N, C-alpha and C positions, 0 to 999 in steps of 0.2 A: 634664069629659072622662071621668069614671068612675074606676075603680080604677087606680092606677099601680103600677109595679114598685118594689120597695124592696130595699135591702141586697144580699143574695146574688144576687137575680135580676138586678139592675143589673150587678154584677160579672161574672156568668156571661154576660150579654148582650154586654158589651164584650169579654170574652175571646174569645167566639165570632166576633165580627165584625171583630176587629182583624187578622186574617190576610188577606193580599192574595189568596190563592187562594179563600178563602171569600167575600171581597168580590166577586170575579169570578163565582163561582157564584150569589150572591144576585142580582147584576145580570142574569145570564143567565136565571135562573128568573123574575124579575120581568118581563123583556122578553117571555118566552114564556107567562107565566101559570101553567103547570104543566109539569113535565118529570120523566122518570124518569132513573135514573143513566146508562143507556146513551146517552141523548140528550145529557146533559151531557158525558160522555166524548168524544162526537163533536165537540163544540164547543170544549172546553178541552184543551190539550195536557198532560194529566195521566193517569196510569194509572187503571184502574177501581178498584183497591183504595184509591188515594189519594183519589179522588173520594168513595168510600163512607165513608172516614174523616172527611172534611170534612163530608159530609152528616150523619153521626152526631152530630158536635159541634153542628152547627146545629139539629138536631132536639132534642137533649138540652137545649139552651139555649132552646128554643121559638121560635127565630128563623124557622124554617121548619116547616111542618106536613107530615105525610106521610099518605098513604092507600094502602091495598092495593087492587089490582084484578087478581084472578087471581094470576099469578106476579110481577107488576110492582108496584113501589112508586112512587108519584108524589109529587112535592114541590111545594109552593107557599109563597110568602113569607107569613109571619104578620104582616101589616101592623098589625093591631090591637095585638099584643104589642109590636112595635117602637115604635109610637107611645107606648104606655104606659111602656115603659122609658125612652125619651128624655124624655118628660114627667116621669117620676119622678126621673130624674137632674137635670134642670134645676130641678125643685122643690127637691130636696135641696141642691143646690149654690148656687142663686141666691136662695132664699127669705131673707127678712130674719131669720127665727129662726135660721138656720144661720150668720149672719154675726156672731155675738157674739164 
């Protein structure tokens, strides 16, 4: 599968995705492929500053990726990173070497 997340990355990943609002944002972005904050605000009943706060946490944890296009920032789900973190977590917890 390639490189997996470890330690602090796994903890950061789970801290970022364990919030219900961030979970909703992730599903919305995944469904639409890529969205800006205004589009997310239109679909989720949260204020723009709250959405921006959640997006910042998701970007810092690398759960979503952002790109600038003029004055807008667009967000998309970082599927590769999510897969690496989930795989790394499973490897860490479920591997025979960790069951000593």
